[in-house]
Gaussian input, Z-matrix of N, CA and C with variables (Angstrom, degrees):
# hf/3-21g

backbone

0 1
 N
 C     1     B1
 C     2     B2     1     A1
 N     3     B3     2     A2     1     D1
 C     4     B4     3     A3     2     D2
 C     5     B5     4     A4     3     D3
 N     6     B6     5     A5     4     D4
 C     7     B7     6     A6     5     D5
 C     8     B8     7     A7     6     D6
 N     9     B9     8     A8     7     D7
 C    10    B10     9     A9     8     D8
 C    11    B11    10    A10     9     D9
 N    12    B12    11    A11    10    D10
 C    13    B13    12    A12    11    D11
 C    14    B14    13    A13    12    D12
 N    15    B15    14    A14    13    D13
 C    16    B16    15    A15    14    D14
 C    17    B17    16    A16    15    D15
 N    18    B18    17    A17    16    D16
 C    19    B19    18    A18    17    D17
 C    20    B20    19    A19    18    D18
 N    21    B21    20    A20    19    D19
 C    22    B22    21    A21    20    D20
 C    23    B23    22    A22    21    D21
 N    24    B24    23    A23    22    D22
 C    25    B25    24    A24    23    D23
 C    26    B26    25    A25    24    D24
 N    27    B27    26    A26    25    D25
 C    28    B28    27    A27    26    D26
 C    29    B29    28    A28    27    D27
 N    30    B30    29    A29    28    D28
 C    31    B31    30    A30    29    D29
 C    32    B32    31    A31    30    D30
 N    33    B33    32    A32    31    D31
 C    34    B34    33    A33    32    D32
 C    35    B35    34    A34    33    D33
 N    36    B36    35    A35    34    D34
 C    37    B37    36    A36    35    D35
 C    38    B38    37    A37    36    D36
 N    39    B39    38    A38    37    D37
 C    40    B40    39    A39    38    D38
 C    41    B41    40    A40    39    D39
 N    42    B42    41    A41    40    D40
 C    43    B43    42    A42    41    D41
 C    44    B44    43    A43    42    D42
 N    45    B45    44    A44    43    D43
 C    46    B46    45    A45    44    D44
 C    47    B47    46    A46    45    D45
 N    48    B48    47    A47    46    D46
 C    49    B49    48    A48    47    D47
 C    50    B50    49    A49    48    D48
 N    51    B51    50    A50    49    D49
 C    52    B52    51    A51    50    D50
 C    53    B53    52    A52    51    D51
 N    54    B54    53    A53    52    D52
 C    55    B55    54    A54    53    D53
 C    56    B56    55    A55    54    D54
 N    57    B57    56    A56    55    D55
 C    58    B58    57    A57    56    D56
 C    59    B59    58    A58    57    D57
 N    60    B60    59    A59    58    D58
 C    61    B61    60    A60    59    D59
 C    62    B62    61    A61    60    D60
 N    63    B63    62    A62    61    D61
 C    64    B64    63    A63    62    D62
 C    65    B65    64    A64    63    D63
 N    66    B66    65    A65    64    D64
 C    67    B67    66    A66    65    D65
 C    68    B68    67    A67    66    D66
 N    69    B69    68    A68    67    D67
 C    70    B70    69    A69    68    D68
 C    71    B71    70    A70    69    D69
 N    72    B72    71    A71    70    D70
 C    73    B73    72    A72    71    D71
 C    74    B74    73    A73    72    D72
 N    75    B75    74    A74    73    D73
 C    76    B76    75    A75    74    D74
 C    77    B77    76    A76    75    D75
 N    78    B78    77    A77    76    D76
 C    79    B79    78    A78    77    D77
 C    80    B80    79    A79    78    D78
 N    81    B81    80    A80    79    D79
 C    82    B82    81    A81    80    D80
 C    83    B83    82    A82    81    D81
 N    84    B84    83    A83    82    D82
 C    85    B85    84    A84    83    D83
 C    86    B86    85    A85    84    D84
 N    87    B87    86    A86    85    D85
 C    88    B88    87    A87    86    D86
 C    89    B89    88    A88    87    D87
 N    90    B90    89    A89    88    D88
 C    91    B91    90    A90    89    D89
 C    92    B92    91    A91    90    D90
 N    93    B93    92    A92    91    D91
 C    94    B94    93    A93    92    D92
 C    95    B95    94    A94    93    D93
 N    96    B96    95    A95    94    D94
 C    97    B97    96    A96    95    D95
 C    98    B98    97    A97    96    D96
 N    99    B99    98    A98    97    D97
 C   100   B100    99    A99    98    D98
 C   101   B101   100   A100    99    D99
 N   102   B102   101   A101   100   D100
 C   103   B103   102   A102   101   D101
 C   104   B104   103   A103   102   D102
 N   105   B105   104   A104   103   D103
 C   106   B106   105   A105   104   D104
 C   107   B107   106   A106   105   D105
 N   108   B108   107   A107   106   D106
 C   109   B109   108   A108   107   D107
 C   110   B110   109   A109   108   D108
 N   111   B111   110   A110   109   D109
 C   112   B112   111   A111   110   D110
 C   113   B113   112   A112   111   D111
 N   114   B114   113   A113   112   D112
 C   115   B115   114   A114   113   D113
 C   116   B116   115   A115   114   D114
 N   117   B117   116   A116   115   D115
 C   118   B118   117   A117   116   D116
 C   119   B119   118   A118   117   D117
 N   120   B120   119   A119   118   D118
 C   121   B121   120   A120   119   D119
 C   122   B122   121   A121   120   D120
 N   123   B123   122   A122   121   D121
 C   124   B124   123   A123   122   D122
 C   125   B125   124   A124   123   D123
 N   126   B126   125   A125   124   D124
 C   127   B127   126   A126   125   D125
 C   128   B128   127   A127   126   D126
 N   129   B129   128   A128   127   D127
 C   130   B130   129   A129   128   D128
 C   131   B131   130   A130   129   D129
 N   132   B132   131   A131   130   D130
 C   133   B133   132   A132   131   D131
 C   134   B134   133   A133   132   D132
 N   135   B135   134   A134   133   D133
 C   136   B136   135   A135   134   D134
 C   137   B137   136   A136   135   D135
 N   138   B138   137   A137   136   D136
 C   139   B139   138   A138   137   D137
 C   140   B140   139   A139   138   D138
 N   141   B141   140   A140   139   D139
 C   142   B142   141   A141   140   D140
 C   143   B143   142   A142   141   D141
 N   144   B144   143   A143   142   D142
 C   145   B145   144   A144   143   D143
 C   146   B146   145   A145   144   D144
 N   147   B147   146   A146   145   D145
 C   148   B148   147   A147   146   D146
 C   149   B149   148   A148   147   D147
 N   150   B150   149   A149   148   D148
 C   151   B151   150   A150   149   D149
 C   152   B152   151   A151   150   D150
 N   153   B153   152   A152   151   D151
 C   154   B154   153   A153   152   D152
 C   155   B155   154   A154   153   D153
 N   156   B156   155   A155   154   D154
 C   157   B157   156   A156   155   D155
 C   158   B158   157   A157   156   D156
 N   159   B159   158   A158   157   D157
 C   160   B160   159   A159   158   D158
 C   161   B161   160   A160   159   D159
 N   162   B162   161   A161   160   D160
 C   163   B163   162   A162   161   D161
 C   164   B164   163   A163   162   D162
 N   165   B165   164   A164   163   D163
 C   166   B166   165   A165   164   D164
 C   167   B167   166   A166   165   D165
 N   168   B168   167   A167   166   D166
 C   169   B169   168   A168   167   D167
 C   170   B170   169   A169   168   D168
 N   171   B171   170   A170   169   D169
 C   172   B172   171   A171   170   D170
 C   173   B173   172   A172   171   D171
 N   174   B174   173   A173   172   D172
 C   175   B175   174   A174   173   D173
 C   176   B176   175   A175   174   D174
 N   177   B177   176   A176   175   D175
 C   178   B178   177   A177   176   D176
 C   179   B179   178   A178   177   D177
 N   180   B180   179   A179   178   D178
 C   181   B181   180   A180   179   D179
 C   182   B182   181   A181   180   D180
 N   183   B183   182   A182   181   D181
 C   184   B184   183   A183   182   D182
 C   185   B185   184   A184   183   D183
 N   186   B186   185   A185   184   D184
 C   187   B187   186   A186   185   D185
 C   188   B188   187   A187   186   D186
 N   189   B189   188   A188   187   D187
 C   190   B190   189   A189   188   D188
 C   191   B191   190   A190   189   D189
 N   192   B192   191   A191   190   D190
 C   193   B193   192   A192   191   D191
 C   194   B194   193   A193   192   D192
 N   195   B195   194   A194   193   D193
 C   196   B196   195   A195   194   D194
 C   197   B197   196   A196   195   D195
 N   198   B198   197   A197   196   D196
 C   199   B199   198   A198   197   D197
 C   200   B200   199   A199   198   D198
 N   201   B201   200   A200   199   D199
 C   202   B202   201   A201   200   D200
 C   203   B203   202   A202   201   D201
 N   204   B204   203   A203   202   D202
 C   205   B205   204   A204   203   D203
 C   206   B206   205   A205   204   D204
 N   207   B207   206   A206   205   D205
 C   208   B208   207   A207   206   D206
 C   209   B209   208   A208   207   D207
 N   210   B210   209   A209   208   D208
 C   211   B211   210   A210   209   D209
 C   212   B212   211   A211   210   D210
 N   213   B213   212   A212   211   D211
 C   214   B214   213   A213   212   D212
 C   215   B215   214   A214   213   D213
 N   216   B216   215   A215   214   D214
 C   217   B217   216   A216   215   D215
 C   218   B218   217   A217   216   D216
 N   219   B219   218   A218   217   D217
 C   220   B220   219   A219   218   D218
 C   221   B221   220   A220   219   D219
 N   222   B222   221   A221   220   D220
 C   223   B223   222   A222   221   D221
 C   224   B224   223   A223   222   D222
 N   225   B225   224   A224   223   D223
 C   226   B226   225   A225   224   D224
 C   227   B227   226   A226   225   D225
 N   228   B228   227   A227   226   D226
 C   229   B229   228   A228   227   D227
 C   230   B230   229   A229   228   D228
 N   231   B231   230   A230   229   D229
 C   232   B232   231   A231   230   D230
 C   233   B233   232   A232   231   D231
 N   234   B234   233   A233   232   D232
 C   235   B235   234   A234   233   D233
 C   236   B236   235   A235   234   D234
 N   237   B237   236   A236   235   D235
 C   238   B238   237   A237   236   D236
 C   239   B239   238   A238   237   D237
 N   240   B240   239   A239   238   D238
 C   241   B241   240   A240   239   D239
 C   242   B242   241   A241   240   D240
 N   243   B243   242   A242   241   D241
 C   244   B244   243   A243   242   D242
 C   245   B245   244   A244   243   D243
 N   246   B246   245   A245   244   D244
 C   247   B247   246   A246   245   D245
 C   248   B248   247   A247   246   D246
 N   249   B249   248   A248   247   D247
 C   250   B250   249   A249   248   D248
 C   251   B251   250   A250   249   D249
 N   252   B252   251   A251   250   D250
 C   253   B253   252   A252   251   D251
 C   254   B254   253   A253   252   D252
 N   255   B255   254   A254   253   D253
 C   256   B256   255   A255   254   D254
 C   257   B257   256   A256   255   D255
 N   258   B258   257   A257   256   D256
 C   259   B259   258   A258   257   D257
 C   260   B260   259   A259   258   D258
 N   261   B261   260   A260   259   D259
 C   262   B262   261   A261   260   D260
 C   263   B263   262   A262   261   D261
 N   264   B264   263   A263   262   D262
 C   265   B265   264   A264   263   D263
 C   266   B266   265   A265   264   D264
 N   267   B267   266   A266   265   D265
 C   268   B268   267   A267   266   D266
 C   269   B269   268   A268   267   D267
 N   270   B270   269   A269   268   D268
 C   271   B271   270   A270   269   D269
 C   272   B272   271   A271   270   D270
 N   273   B273   272   A272   271   D271
 C   274   B274   273   A273   272   D272
 C   275   B275   274   A274   273   D273
 N   276   B276   275   A275   274   D274
 C   277   B277   276   A276   275   D275
 C   278   B278   277   A277   276   D276
 N   279   B279   278   A278   277   D277
 C   280   B280   279   A279   278   D278
 C   281   B281   280   A280   279   D279
 N   282   B282   281   A281   280   D280
 C   283   B283   282   A282   281   D281
 C   284   B284   283   A283   282   D282
 N   285   B285   284   A284   283   D283
 C   286   B286   285   A285   284   D284
 C   287   B287   286   A286   285   D285
 N   288   B288   287   A287   286   D286
 C   289   B289   288   A288   287   D287
 C   290   B290   289   A289   288   D288
 N   291   B291   290   A290   289   D289
 C   292   B292   291   A291   290   D290
 C   293   B293   292   A292   291   D291
 N   294   B294   293   A293   292   D292
 C   295   B295   294   A294   293   D293
 C   296   B296   295   A295   294   D294
 N   297   B297   296   A296   295   D295
 C   298   B298   297   A297   296   D296
 C   299   B299   298   A298   297   D297

   B1=1.4473
   B2=1.5272
   B3=1.2908
   B4=1.4633
   B5=1.5208
   B6=1.3221
   B7=1.4604
   B8=1.5246
   B9=1.3092
   B10=1.4643
   B11=1.5268
   B12=1.3162
   B13=1.4662
   B14=1.5356
   B15=1.3069
   B16=1.4689
   B17=1.5324
   B18=1.3249
   B19=1.4660
   B20=1.5323
   B21=1.3142
   B22=1.4652
   B23=1.5235
   B24=1.3204
   B25=1.4712
   B26=1.5284
   B27=1.3340
   B28=1.4654
   B29=1.5339
   B30=1.3379
   B31=1.4603
   B32=1.5235
   B33=1.3250
   B34=1.4687
   B35=1.5257
   B36=1.3437
   B37=1.4637
   B38=1.5264
   B39=1.3376
   B40=1.4617
   B41=1.5282
   B42=1.3349
   B43=1.4574
   B44=1.5234
   B45=1.3216
   B46=1.4666
   B47=1.5213
   B48=1.3252
   B49=1.4632
   B50=1.5266
   B51=1.3270
   B52=1.4614
   B53=1.5130
   B54=1.3255
   B55=1.4626
   B56=1.5204
   B57=1.3262
   B58=1.4661
   B59=1.5277
   B60=1.3120
   B61=1.4634
   B62=1.5045
   B63=1.3197
   B64=1.4612
   B65=1.5226
   B66=1.3166
   B67=1.4678
   B68=1.5220
   B69=1.3262
   B70=1.4695
   B71=1.5208
   B72=1.3029
   B73=1.4630
   B74=1.5259
   B75=1.3276
   B76=1.4595
   B77=1.5248
   B78=1.3327
   B79=1.4531
   B80=1.5249
   B81=1.3223
   B82=1.4552
   B83=1.5238
   B84=1.3139
   B85=1.4638
   B86=1.5236
   B87=1.3125
   B88=1.4618
   B89=1.5267
   B90=1.3164
   B91=1.4659
   B92=1.5229
   B93=1.3238
   B94=1.4601
   B95=1.5304
   B96=1.3305
   B97=1.4635
   B98=1.5246
   B99=1.3297
   B100=1.4609
   B101=1.5282
   B102=1.3227
   B103=1.4690
   B104=1.5286
   B105=1.3161
   B106=1.4650
   B107=1.5274
   B108=1.3235
   B109=1.4613
   B110=1.5202
   B111=1.3317
   B112=1.4639
   B113=1.5255
   B114=1.3262
   B115=1.4593
   B116=1.5245
   B117=1.3266
   B118=1.4605
   B119=1.5226
   B120=1.3181
   B121=1.4620
   B122=1.5274
   B123=1.3104
   B124=1.4607
   B125=1.5242
   B126=1.3324
   B127=1.4650
   B128=1.5275
   B129=1.3204
   B130=1.4605
   B131=1.5254
   B132=1.3169
   B133=1.4693
   B134=1.5263
   B135=1.3354
   B136=1.4641
   B137=1.5305
   B138=1.3169
   B139=1.4648
   B140=1.5297
   B141=1.3202
   B142=1.4614
   B143=1.5290
   B144=1.3222
   B145=1.4620
   B146=1.5217
   B147=1.3223
   B148=1.4602
   B149=1.5285
   B150=1.3201
   B151=1.4659
   B152=1.5211
   B153=1.3204
   B154=1.4559
   B155=1.5263
   B156=1.3375
   B157=1.4656
   B158=1.5308
   B159=1.3197
   B160=1.4492
   B161=1.5200
   B162=1.3157
   B163=1.4669
   B164=1.5223
   B165=1.3133
   B166=1.4671
   B167=1.5267
   B168=1.3182
   B169=1.4619
   B170=1.5271
   B171=1.3181
   B172=1.4577
   B173=1.5114
   B174=1.3135
   B175=1.4578
   B176=1.5271
   B177=1.3176
   B178=1.4716
   B179=1.5237
   B180=1.3142
   B181=1.4641
   B182=1.5241
   B183=1.3168
   B184=1.4703
   B185=1.5170
   B186=1.3286
   B187=1.4620
   B188=1.5226
   B189=1.3304
   B190=1.4613
   B191=1.5190
   B192=1.3149
   B193=1.4701
   B194=1.5187
   B195=1.3370
   B196=1.4628
   B197=1.5270
   B198=1.3274
   B199=1.4715
   B200=1.5235
   B201=1.3279
   B202=1.4696
   B203=1.5266
   B204=1.3364
   B205=1.4674
   B206=1.5194
   B207=1.3225
   B208=1.4642
   B209=1.5188
   B210=1.3218
   B211=1.4658
   B212=1.5277
   B213=1.3161
   B214=1.4678
   B215=1.5228
   B216=1.3236
   B217=1.4628
   B218=1.5191
   B219=1.3195
   B220=1.4659
   B221=1.5106
   B222=1.3203
   B223=1.4649
   B224=1.5260
   B225=1.3268
   B226=1.4646
   B227=1.5119
   B228=1.3250
   B229=1.4653
   B230=1.5177
   B231=1.3364
   B232=1.4667
   B233=1.5287
   B234=1.3285
   B235=1.4702
   B236=1.5239
   B237=1.3276
   B238=1.4696
   B239=1.5217
   B240=1.3204
   B241=1.4641
   B242=1.5206
   B243=1.3284
   B244=1.4636
   B245=1.5280
   B246=1.3276
   B247=1.4643
   B248=1.5278
   B249=1.3283
   B250=1.4589
   B251=1.5250
   B252=1.3196
   B253=1.4653
   B254=1.5150
   B255=1.3252
   B256=1.4674
   B257=1.5286
   B258=1.3329
   B259=1.4582
   B260=1.5299
   B261=1.3377
   B262=1.4607
   B263=1.5275
   B264=1.3281
   B265=1.4549
   B266=1.5241
   B267=1.3440
   B268=1.4609
   B269=1.5257
   B270=1.3235
   B271=1.4575
   B272=1.5283
   B273=1.3209
   B274=1.4644
   B275=1.5251
   B276=1.3283
   B277=1.4626
   B278=1.5325
   B279=1.3443
   B280=1.4595
   B281=1.5201
   B282=1.3066
   B283=1.4644
   B284=1.5094
   B285=1.2887
   B286=1.4629
   B287=1.5160
   B288=1.3081
   B289=1.4557
   B290=1.5170
   B291=1.3350
   B292=1.4536
   B293=1.5276
   B294=1.3162
   B295=1.4634
   B296=1.5091
   B297=1.3357
   B298=1.4640
   B299=1.4366
   A1=109.90
   A2=115.52
   A3=120.67
   A4=108.60
   A5=115.98
   A6=120.32
   A7=110.47
   A8=116.36
   A9=122.19
   A10=111.89
   A11=116.26
   A12=120.13
   A13=111.42
   A14=117.66
   A15=121.02
   A16=111.14
   A17=115.50
   A18=119.39
   A19=111.21
   A20=116.55
   A21=119.65
   A22=111.85
   A23=117.24
   A24=120.02
   A25=110.66
   A26=116.53
   A27=120.05
   A28=110.61
   A29=116.70
   A30=120.19
   A31=111.40
   A32=117.52
   A33=119.24
   A34=111.52
   A35=117.00
   A36=119.43
   A37=111.31
   A38=116.32
   A39=119.91
   A40=110.78
   A41=116.78
   A42=120.25
   A43=110.89
   A44=117.24
   A45=121.01
   A46=111.43
   A47=117.07
   A48=120.85
   A49=110.47
   A50=117.00
   A51=120.75
   A52=112.48
   A53=116.64
   A54=120.25
   A55=111.82
   A56=116.65
   A57=120.00
   A58=110.86
   A59=116.82
   A60=119.78
   A61=112.43
   A62=116.89
   A63=121.39
   A64=111.31
   A65=116.73
   A66=121.05
   A67=111.83
   A68=117.54
   A69=121.24
   A70=112.75
   A71=117.79
   A72=121.75
   A73=112.62
   A74=115.41
   A75=122.19
   A76=112.92
   A77=117.68
   A78=121.42
   A79=108.76
   A80=116.71
   A81=120.97
   A82=112.17
   A83=118.75
   A84=120.61
   A85=111.50
   A86=116.93
   A87=120.78
   A88=110.04
   A89=117.13
   A90=120.90
   A91=110.23
   A92=117.70
   A93=120.08
   A94=111.23
   A95=117.43
   A96=119.80
   A97=110.97
   A98=117.44
   A99=120.71
   A100=111.36
   A101=116.71
   A102=119.93
   A103=109.63
   A104=117.45
   A105=120.40
   A106=110.90
   A107=118.01
   A108=120.53
   A109=110.29
   A110=117.16
   A111=120.60
   A112=110.93
   A113=116.99
   A114=120.31
   A115=111.56
   A116=117.56
   A117=120.15
   A118=111.92
   A119=117.88
   A120=119.28
   A121=110.90
   A122=117.19
   A123=120.65
   A124=110.26
   A125=117.08
   A126=120.54
   A127=111.14
   A128=116.99
   A129=120.81
   A130=111.22
   A131=116.75
   A132=120.45
   A133=110.37
   A134=117.24
   A135=120.33
   A136=111.12
   A137=117.08
   A138=120.73
   A139=110.85
   A140=117.61
   A141=120.55
   A142=111.28
   A143=116.48
   A144=119.28
   A145=111.54
   A146=117.06
   A147=120.00
   A148=110.46
   A149=116.65
   A150=120.11
   A151=110.80
   A152=116.96
   A153=120.81
   A154=111.84
   A155=116.68
   A156=120.29
   A157=113.05
   A158=117.37
   A159=120.67
   A160=114.18
   A161=117.01
   A162=121.72
   A163=110.26
   A164=116.34
   A165=121.16
   A166=112.87
   A167=117.98
   A168=120.25
   A169=112.10
   A170=117.22
   A171=120.25
   A172=112.65
   A173=116.22
   A174=120.70
   A175=110.75
   A176=116.34
   A177=120.73
   A178=110.30
   A179=116.64
   A180=120.62
   A181=110.12
   A182=117.47
   A183=121.39
   A184=110.71
   A185=117.92
   A186=119.84
   A187=111.43
   A188=117.98
   A189=120.36
   A190=111.58
   A191=117.34
   A192=120.65
   A193=110.49
   A194=117.60
   A195=120.54
   A196=111.46
   A197=117.06
   A198=120.29
   A199=110.65
   A200=116.55
   A201=120.32
   A202=110.16
   A203=117.82
   A204=120.94
   A205=111.24
   A206=117.36
   A207=119.86
   A208=110.85
   A209=116.65
   A210=119.86
   A211=110.65
   A212=116.56
   A213=121.01
   A214=110.85
   A215=116.71
   A216=120.02
   A217=111.04
   A218=116.70
   A219=119.67
   A220=112.76
   A221=116.72
   A222=120.88
   A223=110.48
   A224=116.89
   A225=120.15
   A226=112.34
   A227=117.12
   A228=119.32
   A229=111.99
   A230=117.25
   A231=119.73
   A232=110.62
   A233=117.13
   A234=120.60
   A235=110.63
   A236=117.52
   A237=120.93
   A238=110.38
   A239=117.87
   A240=121.00
   A241=110.64
   A242=116.87
   A243=120.56
   A244=111.46
   A245=116.79
   A246=120.06
   A247=111.60
   A248=117.65
   A249=119.92
   A250=110.86
   A251=116.99
   A252=119.53
   A253=111.48
   A254=116.51
   A255=119.42
   A256=112.01
   A257=118.30
   A258=122.26
   A259=114.79
   A260=118.59
   A261=124.22
   A262=113.32
   A263=118.12
   A264=122.60
   A265=109.23
   A266=114.96
   A267=118.94
   A268=111.07
   A269=116.43
   A270=121.49
   A271=109.02
   A272=116.73
   A273=119.65
   A274=112.06
   A275=118.28
   A276=120.02
   A277=112.05
   A278=117.80
   A279=121.08
   A280=112.70
   A281=117.23
   A282=120.22
   A283=111.44
   A284=115.10
   A285=121.20
   A286=105.19
   A287=115.96
   A288=121.47
   A289=113.20
   A290=118.02
   A291=119.71
   A292=112.24
   A293=116.24
   A294=118.97
   A295=109.54
   A296=116.67
   A297=121.93
   A298=115.03
   D1=141.04
   D2=-179.90
   D3=-85.88
   D4=123.58
   D5=179.19
   D6=-117.40
   D7=-171.83
   D8=-175.55
   D9=-59.65
   D10=-37.44
   D11=-177.87
   D12=-59.94
   D13=-40.48
   D14=-179.82
   D15=-64.19
   D16=-43.81
   D17=178.42
   D18=-62.42
   D19=-41.05
   D20=-179.24
   D21=-68.82
   D22=-34.26
   D23=176.61
   D24=-65.99
   D25=-45.15
   D26=178.63
   D27=-63.36
   D28=-41.96
   D29=179.11
   D30=-64.56
   D31=-39.38
   D32=179.02
   D33=-68.47
   D34=-36.03
   D35=175.19
   D36=-65.19
   D37=-42.91
   D38=177.46
   D39=-61.93
   D40=-42.42
   D41=179.90
   D42=-64.45
   D43=-40.36
   D44=178.72
   D45=-64.86
   D46=-43.04
   D47=178.18
   D48=-63.18
   D49=-44.52
   D50=178.98
   D51=-63.77
   D52=-41.87
   D53=179.67
   D54=-67.79
   D55=-40.17
   D56=177.57
   D57=-64.29
   D58=-42.46
   D59=177.54
   D60=-65.46
   D61=-35.26
   D62=178.44
   D63=-65.40
   D64=-37.51
   D65=-177.93
   D66=-82.13
   D67=-39.05
   D68=-171.37
   D69=-84.76
   D70=-44.37
   D71=-170.89
   D72=-73.86
   D73=152.10
   D74=179.86
   D75=-114.89
   D76=-11.10
   D77=179.36
   D78=-80.36
   D79=129.34
   D80=-173.42
   D81=-66.73
   D82=-34.55
   D83=177.49
   D84=-66.83
   D85=-39.40
   D86=177.47
   D87=-66.54
   D88=-36.78
   D89=177.20
   D90=-62.97
   D91=-42.16
   D92=177.53
   D93=-64.53
   D94=-38.40
   D95=177.32
   D96=-65.48
   D97=-36.39
   D98=177.82
   D99=-66.79
   D100=-36.75
   D101=175.89
   D102=-64.42
   D103=-38.75
   D104=177.47
   D105=-66.07
   D106=-37.08
   D107=175.81
   D108=-63.49
   D109=-40.67
   D110=176.98
   D111=-60.54
   D112=-46.37
   D113=179.78
   D114=-64.06
   D115=-38.86
   D116=179.49
   D117=-69.24
   D118=-32.24
   D119=176.39
   D120=-67.22
   D121=-39.10
   D122=176.37
   D123=-66.69
   D124=-39.27
   D125=176.05
   D126=-60.31
   D127=-40.52
   D128=178.62
   D129=-62.40
   D130=-39.55
   D131=177.52
   D132=-64.48
   D133=-44.43
   D134=179.17
   D135=-60.00
   D136=-45.82
   D137=-178.74
   D138=-67.31
   D139=-41.01
   D140=-179.62
   D141=-64.78
   D142=-43.32
   D143=178.87
   D144=-68.55
   D145=-37.95
   D146=177.60
   D147=-64.79
   D148=-38.92
   D149=178.16
   D150=-67.69
   D151=-40.73
   D152=-177.86
   D153=-67.69
   D154=-39.87
   D155=-178.53
   D156=-90.77
   D157=-6.14
   D158=178.36
   D159=72.42
   D160=32.13
   D161=-178.94
   D162=-112.32
   D163=154.15
   D164=178.61
   D165=-97.61
   D166=-9.86
   D167=-177.05
   D168=-62.15
   D169=-35.68
   D170=178.69
   D171=-63.33
   D172=-38.31
   D173=178.84
   D174=-67.72
   D175=-38.69
   D176=178.64
   D177=-65.30
   D178=-42.36
   D179=178.59
   D180=-62.25
   D181=-39.16
   D182=179.28
   D183=-62.45
   D184=-40.86
   D185=177.74
   D186=-62.64
   D187=-40.29
   D188=177.40
   D189=-66.98
   D190=-41.36
   D191=178.55
   D192=-64.19
   D193=-39.17
   D194=178.10
   D195=-65.29
   D196=-37.23
   D197=177.44
   D198=-65.82
   D199=-43.21
   D200=178.46
   D201=-66.30
   D202=-38.03
   D203=179.21
   D204=-66.14
   D205=-36.31
   D206=177.35
   D207=-66.51
   D208=-42.00
   D209=177.42
   D210=-65.69
   D211=-40.40
   D212=179.15
   D213=-63.71
   D214=-39.72
   D215=179.69
   D216=-66.53
   D217=-42.32
   D218=178.63
   D219=-63.72
   D220=-46.21
   D221=179.51
   D222=-68.58
   D223=-40.43
   D224=179.23
   D225=-62.96
   D226=-42.71
   D227=178.43
   D228=-67.28
   D229=-34.57
   D230=175.53
   D231=-64.25
   D232=-39.70
   D233=177.06
   D234=-65.94
   D235=-41.13
   D236=178.92
   D237=-62.46
   D238=-43.15
   D239=179.11
   D240=-63.23
   D241=-42.38
   D242=178.67
   D243=-63.79
   D244=-43.89
   D245=178.75
   D246=-66.89
   D247=-36.77
   D248=178.39
   D249=-65.89
   D250=-40.21
   D251=178.88
   D252=-65.44
   D253=-32.23
   D254=-178.66
   D255=-83.11
   D256=-43.24
   D257=-173.23
   D258=-105.00
   D259=-13.32
   D260=-179.31
   D261=63.43
   D262=27.38
   D263=175.71
   D264=-155.97
   D265=152.68
   D266=174.04
   D267=-119.28
   D268=14.61
   D269=175.14
   D270=-82.66
   D271=124.18
   D272=-177.58
   D273=-67.94
   D274=-24.09
   D275=179.64
   D276=-71.90
   D277=-17.88
   D278=-179.77
   D279=-86.90
   D280=-7.16
   D281=-177.01
   D282=-103.04
   D283=134.68
   D284=169.73
   D285=-136.88
   D286=88.19
   D287=-171.81
   D288=-74.10
   D289=-12.36
   D290=179.95
   D291=-79.94
   D292=-19.00
   D293=176.75
   D294=-81.63
   D295=153.03
   D296=-177.90
   D297=-77.49

């Protein structure tokens, strides 16, 4: 039977993968996907704890986080498209925005 411990292990693995990708990768689209993995791992923890304790607040929080993540993805992709049109690259190592 799957219990709380299994959900927390999967969520911690997802969080570790997302954090490693966020630190290691230089492609902006991959960085956004890693941020989404981080948010989904936190959502999994909220749902697992809400299920274990028999509360609905965790599920409500997940819906709000998913709404914010959808808005973040839309705005983030619009920024990536704008930066690509201006700089012709989405590699973060190629950008130095502090220079003129």
